[in-house]
TORVO-153746 format. One record per residue (C-alpha): x, y, z; residue number from 1. Coordinates in Angstrom, 2 decimals. Example, Ala and Ser with C-alpha at 12.3 -4.5 7.8 and 13.67 -1.06 7.14 Angstrom:
@X->12.30, Y->-4.50, Z->7.80, torke->1
@X->13.67, Y->-1.06, Z->7.14, torke->2
//
This chain:
@X->5.75, Y->-10.86, Z->12.91, torke->1
@X->1.99, Y->-10.42, Z->13.31, torke->2
@X->0.53, Y->-8.67, Z->10.28, torke->3
@X->-2.85, Y->-7.00, Z->9.75, torke->4
@X->-4.03, Y->-10.08, Z->7.82, torke->5
@X->-3.20, Y->-12.27, Z->10.82, torke->6
@X->-5.19, Y->-9.88, Z->12.99, torke->7
@X->-8.24, Y->-10.21, Z->10.69, torke->8
@X->-8.05, Y->-14.02, Z->10.90, torke->9
@X->-7.86, Y->-13.98, Z->14.70, torke->10
@X->-10.72, Y->-11.48, Z->15.00, torke->11
@X->-13.02, Y->-13.39, Z->12.65, torke->12
@X->-12.36, Y->-16.68, Z->14.46, torke->13
@X->-12.97, Y->-14.97, Z->17.80, torke->14
@X->-16.24, Y->-13.44, Z->16.65, torke->15
@X->-17.41, Y->-16.76, Z->15.19, torke->16
@X->-16.53, Y->-18.69, Z->18.36, torke->17
@X->-18.25, Y->-16.07, Z->20.49, torke->18
@X->-21.21, Y->-16.22, Z->18.11, torke->19
@X->-21.51, Y->-20.01, Z->18.50, torke->20
@X->-21.51, Y->-19.71, Z->22.30, torke->21
@X->-23.97, Y->-16.79, Z->22.44, torke->22
@X->-26.39, Y->-18.20, Z->19.79, torke->23
@X->-26.44, Y->-21.49, Z->21.71, torke->24
@X->-26.98, Y->-19.65, Z->24.96, torke->25
@X->-29.76, Y->-17.49, Z->23.50, torke->26
@X->-31.43, Y->-20.58, Z->22.12, torke->27
@X->-31.68, Y->-22.30, Z->25.54, torke->28
@X->-35.09, Y->-23.44, Z->26.71, torke->29
@X->-36.33, Y->-23.91, Z->30.26, torke->30
@X->-35.20, Y->-27.23, Z->31.73, torke->31
@X->-32.74, Y->-28.01, Z->28.91, torke->32
@X->-30.08, Y->-30.54, Z->29.91, torke->33
@X->-26.55, Y->-29.07, Z->30.27, torke->34
@X->-25.10, Y->-32.10, Z->28.42, torke->35
@X->-27.31, Y->-31.28, Z->25.42, torke->36
@X->-26.13, Y->-27.68, Z->25.51, torke->37
@X->-22.49, Y->-28.78, Z->25.45, torke->38
@X->-23.19, Y->-31.14, Z->22.58, torke->39
@X->-24.88, Y->-28.30, Z->20.66, torke->40
@X->-21.83, Y->-26.09, Z->21.15, torke->41
@X->-19.40, Y->-28.75, Z->19.97, torke->42
@X->-21.38, Y->-30.53, Z->17.27, torke->43
@X->-24.41, Y->-28.40, Z->16.47, torke->44
@X->-25.46, Y->-26.72, Z->13.24, torke->45
@X->-24.11, Y->-23.34, Z->14.40, torke->46
@X->-20.67, Y->-24.80, Z->15.02, torke->47
@X->-20.70, Y->-26.47, Z->11.62, torke->48
@X->-21.54, Y->-23.14, Z->9.98, torke->49
@X->-18.76, Y->-21.42, Z->11.85, torke->50
@X->-16.27, Y->-24.05, Z->10.65, torke->51
@X->-17.55, Y->-23.57, Z->7.10, torke->52
@X->-17.07, Y->-19.82, Z->7.45, torke->53
@X->-13.47, Y->-20.29, Z->8.59, torke->54
@X->-12.82, Y->-22.63, Z->5.63, torke->55
@X->-14.30, Y->-20.05, Z->3.26, torke->56
@X->-12.14, Y->-17.33, Z->4.76, torke->57
@X->-9.10, Y->-19.54, Z->4.13, torke->58
@X->-10.26, Y->-20.07, Z->0.54, torke->59
@X->-10.69, Y->-16.31, Z->0.07, torke->60
@X->-7.22, Y->-15.69, Z->1.46, torke->61
@X->-5.75, Y->-17.92, Z->-1.27, torke->62
@X->-7.42, Y->-16.13, Z->-4.19, torke->63
@X->-5.20, Y->-13.63, Z->-6.07, torke->64
@X->-7.72, Y->-10.82, Z->-5.94, torke->65
@X->-6.46, Y->-8.63, Z->-8.76, torke->66
@X->-5.67, Y->-11.45, Z->-11.20, torke->67
@X->-8.86, Y->-13.41, Z->-10.48, torke->68
@X->-11.49, Y->-10.66, Z->-10.49, torke->69
@X->-9.96, Y->-7.78, Z->-12.42, torke->70
@X->-9.21, Y->-9.01, Z->-15.93, torke->71
@X->-8.81, Y->-6.74, Z->-18.90, torke->72
@X->-10.22, Y->-9.41, Z->-21.22, torke->73
@X->-14.01, Y->-9.22, Z->-20.71, torke->74
@X->-14.55, Y->-12.64, Z->-22.29, torke->75
@X->-12.72, Y->-14.32, Z->-19.39, torke->76
@X->-13.82, Y->-11.97, Z->-16.63, torke->77
@X->-15.98, Y->-13.55, Z->-13.89, torke->78
@X->-17.87, Y->-10.28, Z->-13.29, torke->79
@X->-20.59, Y->-10.77, Z->-15.96, torke->80
@X->-21.22, Y->-14.28, Z->-14.68, torke->81
@X->-21.39, Y->-12.95, Z->-11.13, torke->82
@X->-24.03, Y->-10.42, Z->-12.22, torke->83
@X->-26.07, Y->-13.13, Z->-13.94, torke->84
@X->-25.98, Y->-15.30, Z->-10.79, torke->85
@X->-26.93, Y->-12.38, Z->-8.54, torke->86
@X->-29.88, Y->-11.28, Z->-10.66, torke->87
@X->-30.96, Y->-14.89, Z->-11.30, torke->88
@X->-31.08, Y->-15.72, Z->-7.62, torke->89
@X->-33.05, Y->-12.57, Z->-6.83, torke->90
@X->-35.63, Y->-13.66, Z->-9.42, torke->91
@X->-35.68, Y->-17.35, Z->-8.46, torke->92
@X->-36.46, Y->-16.51, Z->-4.81, torke->93
@X->-39.98, Y->-15.51, Z->-5.93, torke->94
@X->-40.71, Y->-18.78, Z->-7.75, torke->95
@X->-43.20, Y->-21.14, Z->-6.06, torke->96
@X->-41.63, Y->-24.27, Z->-4.69, torke->97
@X->-38.12, Y->-22.78, Z->-4.58, torke->98
@X->-38.34, Y->-19.53, Z->-2.66, torke->99
@X->-40.08, Y->-19.59, Z->0.71, torke->100
@X->-41.35, Y->-17.02, Z->3.16, torke->101
@X->-39.93, Y->-16.51, Z->6.62, torke->102
@X->-40.95, Y->-13.81, Z->9.07, torke->103
@X->-43.22, Y->-12.21, Z->6.49, torke->104
@X->-40.54, Y->-11.85, Z->3.80, torke->105
@X->-39.89, Y->-13.94, Z->0.69, torke->106
@X->-36.09, Y->-13.96, Z->0.83, torke->107
@X->-35.00, Y->-17.55, Z->1.14, torke->108
@X->-34.25, Y->-20.28, Z->-1.36, torke->109
@X->-34.54, Y->-23.83, Z->-0.18, torke->110
@X->-33.18, Y->-26.76, Z->-2.17, torke->111
@X->-33.88, Y->-29.94, Z->-0.23, torke->112
@X->-32.58, Y->-29.46, Z->3.26, torke->113
@X->-30.24, Y->-26.59, Z->2.27, torke->114
@X->-31.46, Y->-22.99, Z->2.48, torke->115
@X->-29.72, Y->-19.69, Z->1.83, torke->116
@X->-30.44, Y->-16.00, Z->1.29, torke->117
@X->-29.92, Y->-14.64, Z->-2.24, torke->118
@X->-29.80, Y->-11.11, Z->-0.81, torke->119
@X->-26.51, Y->-11.95, Z->0.89, torke->120
@X->-25.06, Y->-13.18, Z->-2.40, torke->121
@X->-26.26, Y->-10.01, Z->-4.12, torke->122
@X->-24.94, Y->-7.76, Z->-1.35, torke->123
@X->-21.40, Y->-9.13, Z->-1.37, torke->124
@X->-21.40, Y->-9.67, Z->-5.12, torke->125
@X->-22.34, Y->-6.01, Z->-5.62, torke->126
@X->-19.26, Y->-4.95, Z->-3.62, torke->127
@X->-17.08, Y->-6.78, Z->-6.14, torke->128
@X->-19.03, Y->-5.58, Z->-9.18, torke->129
@X->-18.96, Y->-1.91, Z->-8.14, torke->130
@X->-15.24, Y->-2.00, Z->-7.32, torke->131
@X->-14.66, Y->-3.49, Z->-10.78, torke->132
@X->-16.88, Y->-0.86, Z->-12.45, torke->133
@X->-15.32, Y->2.11, Z->-10.68, torke->134
@X->-11.81, Y->0.87, Z->-11.58, torke->135
@X->-12.59, Y->0.10, Z->-15.23, torke->136
@X->-14.43, Y->3.44, Z->-15.64, torke->137
@X->-11.97, Y->5.51, Z->-13.66, torke->138
@X->-11.52, Y->8.00, Z->-16.51, torke->139
@X->-15.21, Y->8.91, Z->-16.58, torke->140
@X->-16.19, Y->8.43, Z->-12.95, torke->141
@X->-16.45, Y->12.20, Z->-12.51, torke->142
@X->-19.24, Y->12.26, Z->-15.11, torke->143
@X->-22.87, Y->11.65, Z->-14.05, torke->144
@X->-24.26, Y->9.66, Z->-16.96, torke->145
@X->-21.16, Y->7.72, Z->-17.93, torke->146
@X->-19.68, Y->6.96, Z->-14.52, torke->147
@X->-22.06, Y->7.42, Z->-11.62, torke->148
@X->-25.57, Y->6.75, Z->-12.96, torke->149
@X->-25.32, Y->3.26, Z->-14.60, torke->150
@X->-24.54, Y->1.23, Z->-11.47, torke->151
@X->-27.07, Y->3.24, Z->-9.46, torke->152
@X->-29.70, Y->0.86, Z->-10.81, torke->153
@X->-28.47, Y->-1.75, Z->-8.32, torke->154
@X->-26.99, Y->0.28, Z->-5.48, torke->155
@X->-27.41, Y->1.07, Z->-1.80, torke->156
@X->-25.44, Y->3.11, Z->0.73, torke->157
@X->-22.37, Y->0.83, Z->0.48, torke->158
@X->-22.41, Y->1.20, Z->-3.30, torke->159
@X->-22.45, Y->4.98, Z->-3.03, torke->160
@X->-19.45, Y->4.86, Z->-0.71, torke->161
@X->-17.45, Y->2.75, Z->-3.13, torke->162
@X->-18.33, Y->4.95, Z->-6.12, torke->163
@X->-17.43, Y->8.14, Z->-4.28, torke->164
@X->-14.09, Y->6.65, Z->-3.25, torke->165
@X->-13.58, Y->5.59, Z->-6.88, torke->166
@X->-13.81, Y->9.16, Z->-8.13, torke->167
@X->-17.49, Y->10.12, Z->-8.41, torke->168
@X->-18.48, Y->13.61, Z->-7.24, torke->169
@X->-20.32, Y->14.32, Z->-4.02, torke->170
@X->-23.08, Y->16.25, Z->-5.77, torke->171
@X->-23.87, Y->13.18, Z->-7.86, torke->172
@X->-24.65, Y->11.33, Z->-4.65, torke->173
@X->-26.54, Y->14.34, Z->-3.31, torke->174
@X->-28.88, Y->14.12, Z->-6.30, torke->175
@X->-30.15, Y->10.85, Z->-4.85, torke->176
@X->-31.33, Y->12.43, Z->-1.62, torke->177
@X->-34.55, Y->14.15, Z->-2.77, torke->178
@X->-35.99, Y->11.10, Z->-4.60, torke->179
@X->-34.74, Y->8.81, Z->-1.84, torke->180
@X->-36.46, Y->10.95, Z->0.81, torke->181
@X->-39.70, Y->11.01, Z->-1.17, torke->182
@X->-39.49, Y->7.30, Z->-1.76, torke->183
@X->-38.88, Y->6.69, Z->1.93, torke->184
@X->-41.84, Y->8.80, Z->2.96, torke->185
@X->-44.06, Y->7.09, Z->0.40, torke->186
@X->-43.03, Y->3.60, Z->1.51, torke->187
@X->-43.71, Y->4.50, Z->5.14, torke->188
@X->-47.10, Y->6.01, Z->4.43, torke->189
@X->-48.35, Y->3.07, Z->2.42, torke->190
@X->-47.02, Y->0.45, Z->4.83, torke->191
@X->-48.66, Y->0.20, Z->8.30, torke->192
@X->-45.86, Y->-1.89, Z->9.78, torke->193
@X->-43.24, Y->0.67, Z->8.78, torke->194
@X->-45.33, Y->3.39, Z->10.45, torke->195
@X->-45.52, Y->1.25, Z->13.56, torke->196
@X->-41.72, Y->0.90, Z->13.60, torke->197
@X->-41.25, Y->4.65, Z->13.51, torke->198
@X->-43.90, Y->5.19, Z->16.17, torke->199
@X->-42.22, Y->2.55, Z->18.36, torke->200
@X->-38.88, Y->4.26, Z->17.87, torke->201
@X->-40.12, Y->7.71, Z->18.91, torke->202
@X->-42.27, Y->6.47, Z->21.81, torke->203
@X->-42.18, Y->2.73, Z->22.59, torke->204
@X->-44.13, Y->3.26, Z->25.82, torke->205
@X->-47.32, Y->4.34, Z->24.05, torke->206
@X->-47.98, Y->0.67, Z->23.22, torke->207
@X->-45.63, Y->-1.42, Z->25.44, torke->208
@X->-47.47, Y->-4.71, Z->24.69, torke->209
@X->-47.78, Y->-4.02, Z->20.99, torke->210
@X->-45.49, Y->-2.09, Z->18.64, torke->211
@X->-43.13, Y->-1.02, Z->21.45, torke->212
@X->-42.77, Y->-4.55, Z->22.88, torke->213
@X->-39.70, Y->-5.56, Z->20.91, torke->214
@X->-37.48, Y->-2.58, Z->21.64, torke->215
@X->-38.59, Y->-2.40, Z->25.29, torke->216
@X->-37.63, Y->-6.05, Z->25.84, torke->217
@X->-34.29, Y->-5.37, Z->24.14, torke->218
@X->-33.54, Y->-2.38, Z->26.36, torke->219
@X->-34.72, Y->-4.40, Z->29.37, torke->220
@X->-32.14, Y->-7.09, Z->28.54, torke->221
@X->-29.38, Y->-4.49, Z->28.16, torke->222
@X->-30.19, Y->-2.72, Z->31.43, torke->223
@X->-30.57, Y->-6.03, Z->33.28, torke->224
@X->-27.00, Y->-6.97, Z->32.46, torke->225
@X->-25.40, Y->-4.05, Z->34.31, torke->226
@X->-21.64, Y->-3.84, Z->34.35, torke->227
@X->-20.63, Y->-7.53, Z->34.53, torke->228
@X->-23.83, Y->-9.19, Z->33.34, torke->229
@X->-25.98, Y->-11.97, Z->34.79, torke->230
@X->-23.51, Y->-14.62, Z->33.67, torke->231
@X->-23.25, Y->-16.81, Z->30.60, torke->232
@X->-26.50, Y->-18.70, Z->30.07, torke->233
@X->-28.36, Y->-16.73, Z->32.75, torke->234
@X->-30.34, Y->-14.34, Z->30.52, torke->235
@X->-34.00, Y->-13.94, Z->31.50, torke->236
@X->-35.23, Y->-12.12, Z->28.41, torke->237
@X->-34.40, Y->-15.06, Z->26.10, torke->238
@X->-37.05, Y->-17.23, Z->27.73, torke->239
@X->-39.96, Y->-16.10, Z->25.58, torke->240
@X->-39.70, Y->-12.35, Z->26.20, torke->241
@X->-37.27, Y->-11.02, Z->23.56, torke->242
@X->-38.12, Y->-12.00, Z->19.94, torke->243
@X->-35.31, Y->-12.78, Z->17.47, torke->244
@X->-32.88, Y->-13.30, Z->20.33, torke->245
@X->-30.50, Y->-15.49, Z->18.34, torke->246
@X->-30.51, Y->-13.28, Z->15.20, torke->247
@X->-31.21, Y->-9.57, Z->15.02, torke->248
@X->-31.17, Y->-9.01, Z->18.81, torke->249
@X->-28.26, Y->-11.20, Z->19.83, torke->250
@X->-26.39, Y->-8.11, Z->21.04, torke->251
@X->-29.09, Y->-7.55, Z->23.70, torke->252
@X->-28.48, Y->-11.06, Z->25.06, torke->253
@X->-24.72, Y->-10.41, Z->25.06, torke->254
@X->-25.33, Y->-7.27, Z->27.10, torke->255
@X->-27.62, Y->-9.08, Z->29.53, torke->256
@X->-25.31, Y->-12.06, Z->30.11, torke->257
@X->-21.91, Y->-10.42, Z->29.74, torke->258
@X->-22.78, Y->-6.84, Z->30.75, torke->259
@X->-21.09, Y->-3.64, Z->29.65, torke->260
@X->-17.77, Y->-5.51, Z->29.62, torke->261
@X->-19.01, Y->-8.04, Z->27.03, torke->262
@X->-20.59, Y->-5.29, Z->24.91, torke->263
@X->-17.30, Y->-3.33, Z->24.99, torke->264
@X->-15.38, Y->-6.45, Z->23.93, torke->265
@X->-17.68, Y->-6.99, Z->20.93, torke->266
@X->-17.51, Y->-3.34, Z->19.83, torke->267
@X->-13.70, Y->-3.38, Z->20.26, torke->268
@X->-13.44, Y->-6.50, Z->18.07, torke->269
@X->-15.35, Y->-4.77, Z->15.26, torke->270
@X->-13.20, Y->-1.64, Z->15.70, torke->271
@X->-10.03, Y->-3.75, Z->15.48, torke->272
@X->-11.35, Y->-5.57, Z->12.42, torke->273
@X->-11.99, Y->-2.26, Z->10.67, torke->274
@X->-8.58, Y->-0.94, Z->11.72, torke->275
@X->-6.77, Y->-4.03, Z->10.43, torke->276
@X->-8.67, Y->-3.87, Z->7.17, torke->277
@X->-7.94, Y->-0.17, Z->6.74, torke->278
@X->-4.26, Y->-0.70, Z->7.35, torke->279
@X->-4.29, Y->-3.14, Z->4.45, torke->280
@X->-6.26, Y->-1.16, Z->1.89, torke->281
@X->-4.26, Y->2.02, Z->2.46, torke->282
@X->-1.10, Y->0.10, Z->1.41, torke->283
@X->-2.37, Y->-1.74, Z->-1.65, torke->284
@X->-1.43, Y->-0.20, Z->-4.99, torke->285
@X->-4.13, Y->-1.41, Z->-7.41, torke->286
@X->-7.31, Y->0.71, Z->-7.24, torke->287
@X->-9.55, Y->-2.34, Z->-7.65, torke->288
@X->-8.11, Y->-3.95, Z->-4.55, torke->289
@X->-8.44, Y->-0.69, Z->-2.63, torke->290
@X->-12.09, Y->-0.18, Z->-3.60, torke->291
@X->-13.00, Y->-3.84, Z->-3.00, torke->292
@X->-11.41, Y->-3.71, Z->0.45, torke->293
@X->-13.26, Y->-0.51, Z->1.24, torke->294
@X->-16.55, Y->-2.09, Z->0.20, torke->295
@X->-15.98, Y->-5.07, Z->2.46, torke->296
@X->-15.19, Y->-2.82, Z->5.42, torke->297
@X->-18.22, Y->-0.58, Z->4.71, torke->298
@X->-20.52, Y->-3.60, Z->4.63, torke->299
@X->-19.22, Y->-5.04, Z->7.90, torke->300
@X->-18.94, Y->-1.70, Z->9.67, torke->301
@X->-22.29, Y->-0.28, Z->8.64, torke->302
@X->-24.12, Y->-3.52, Z->9.34, torke->303
@X->-22.64, Y->-3.77, Z->12.82, torke->304
@X->-23.36, Y->-0.05, Z->13.52, torke->305
@X->-26.97, Y->-0.27, Z->12.38, torke->306
@X->-27.62, Y->-3.48, Z->14.32, torke->307
@X->-26.21, Y->-2.09, Z->17.58, torke->308
@X->-28.12, Y->1.19, Z->17.04, torke->309
@X->-31.37, Y->-0.74, Z->16.61, torke->310
@X->-30.81, Y->-3.00, Z->19.62, torke->311
@X->-29.98, Y->-0.08, Z->21.91, torke->312
@X->-33.03, Y->1.92, Z->20.74, torke->313
@X->-30.97, Y->4.48, Z->18.83, torke->314
@X->-32.59, Y->3.66, Z->15.49, torke->315
@X->-35.92, Y->2.22, Z->14.27, torke->316
@X->-36.19, Y->-1.58, Z->14.17, torke->317
@X->-34.69, Y->-3.09, Z->11.04, torke->318
@X->-33.90, Y->-6.70, Z->10.30, torke->319
@X->-30.15, Y->-6.38, Z->9.98, torke->320
@X->-27.97, Y->-9.03, Z->11.58, torke->321
@X->-24.77, Y->-8.52, Z->13.58, torke->322
@X->-21.94, Y->-9.74, Z->11.26, torke->323
@X->-20.32, Y->-13.02, Z->12.32, torke->324
@X->-22.33, Y->-13.09, Z->15.57, torke->325
@X->-26.05, Y->-13.30, Z->14.76, torke->326
@X->-27.23, Y->-16.79, Z->13.91, torke->327
@X->-26.94, Y->-17.30, Z->10.19, torke->328
@X->-25.33, Y->-19.45, Z->7.51, torke->329
@X->-25.16, Y->-17.48, Z->4.29, torke->330
@X->-24.08, Y->-14.29, Z->6.07, torke->331
@X->-21.34, Y->-15.97, Z->8.07, torke->332
@X->-19.91, Y->-17.82, Z->5.09, torke->333
@X->-19.90, Y->-14.89, Z->2.61, torke->334
@X->-18.71, Y->-12.34, Z->5.21, torke->335
@X->-15.81, Y->-14.56, Z->6.17, torke->336
@X->-14.96, Y->-15.24, Z->2.52, torke->337
@X->-14.85, Y->-11.54, Z->1.66, torke->338
@X->-12.68, Y->-10.76, Z->4.71, torke->339
@X->-10.47, Y->-13.59, Z->3.42, torke->340
@X->-9.98, Y->-11.48, Z->0.27, torke->341
@X->-8.49, Y->-8.75, Z->2.49, torke->342
@X->-6.19, Y->-11.35, Z->3.99, torke->343
@X->-5.14, Y->-12.31, Z->0.46, torke->344
@X->-4.25, Y->-8.68, Z->-0.25, torke->345
@X->-2.13, Y->-8.63, Z->2.89, torke->346
@X->-0.34, Y->-11.83, Z->1.82, torke->347
@X->0.46, Y->-10.23, Z->-1.57, torke->348
@X->1.80, Y->-7.13, Z->0.21, torke->349
@X->3.96, Y->-9.31, Z->2.45, torke->350
@X->5.37, Y->-11.15, Z->-0.55, torke->351
@X->6.05, Y->-7.93, Z->-2.39, torke->352
@X->7.66, Y->-6.29, Z->0.62, torke->353
@X->9.74, Y->-9.41, Z->1.17, torke->354
@X->10.99, Y->-9.38, Z->-2.42, torke->355
@X->11.81, Y->-5.66, Z->-2.19, torke->356
@X->13.67, Y->-6.21, Z->1.07, torke->357
@X->15.65, Y->-9.10, Z->-0.46, torke->358
@X->16.47, Y->-7.01, Z->-3.51, torke->359
@X->17.52, Y->-4.08, Z->-1.34, torke->360
@X->19.67, Y->-6.35, Z->0.79, torke->361
@X->21.24, Y->-7.84, Z->-2.30, torke->362
@X->22.13, Y->-4.35, Z->-3.55, torke->363
@X->23.67, Y->-3.49, Z->-0.18, torke->364
@X->25.66, Y->-6.74, Z->-0.23, torke->365
@X->26.91, Y->-6.01, Z->-3.72, torke->366
@X->27.95, Y->-2.50, Z->-2.64, torke->367
@X->29.76, Y->-3.87, Z->0.40, torke->368
@X->31.57, Y->-6.44, Z->-1.73, torke->369
@X->32.58, Y->-3.72, Z->-4.23, torke->370
@X->33.97, Y->-1.57, Z->-1.37, torke->371
@X->35.94, Y->-4.53, Z->0.02, torke->372
@X->37.44, Y->-5.26, Z->-3.40, torke->373
@X->38.39, Y->-1.57, Z->-3.79, torke->374
@X->40.03, Y->-1.56, Z->-0.36, torke->375
@X->42.00, Y->-4.69, Z->-1.16, torke->376
@X->43.15, Y->-3.27, Z->-4.46, torke->377
@X->44.27, Y->-0.04, Z->-2.77, torke->378
@X->46.17, Y->-1.95, Z->-0.11, torke->379
//
């Protein structure tokens, strides 16, 4: 019988395989040999990263989530160590010789030939930490200073969602809105490139060769695909027109080459992933597992939603990748691993339900045997 966990595995593998094909297609150059393209698909770096992601998902599916992460003995809990690693990596990324700049942002650590993004480690680690905090502090989560405020030092929108689900009050989250709004306005006013992004969002045609270029090329790719698309590998915009075509704007290339049909398939895969995940977390009994699963789904769902909104011109440009599709190593591996934790929860549910069914069947067999013995005695 196909379970929700099996569905998650199939969806992740499908997204990764589709990602390998589309990233390779988006990375094509004019005159590139078809044999080289096939070799890249089968043996390239992107394929290797996809295989690593599948392996990490399998590893995550074998971790007993509650026993491994949620321990009552703080001395043996991995959560403090996870926090140390997260904070340490976020500091190390700014050290000369270790952290390096890419696309105007200092957010990569490179050790030899291996590079990764500490922000991805912090993002997924924070999901685990906040689920642990909200479960351990369940008795005081309805209090501002004791429950809601402390983890707000390290939070974002996903964190707020987890804390609200853990028992915090809505008005606690509402208190963040005024300072967040003022902070947003201040950051925009003091940063010219953020102002340009907002101007491009409201009217990209005022500067089509400047600040509006990116979003106009993205929408040109989407409209050029039509219903069925130009065909796999036949995108025009990827040949020097659309920036970041293998990363943040991979969805535009999917729309151009695969059309509305391809876009609908991608969106449906994400919807099915969220549905399978939700069907698991609504059945788990331990609050830590429920909140952790919710955090994973919020991260994947919000990231996919924001990326598609940006690519289609429905939101200002923001460097957020499409989960399991946009080219990336750290994101693929950690996303797949955390989805593997949901699969692990489903495995535990299956084992528990199997034991309960066996126990129930044993009781029914005992009752039937007792009835037969009574009938024989009466006869």
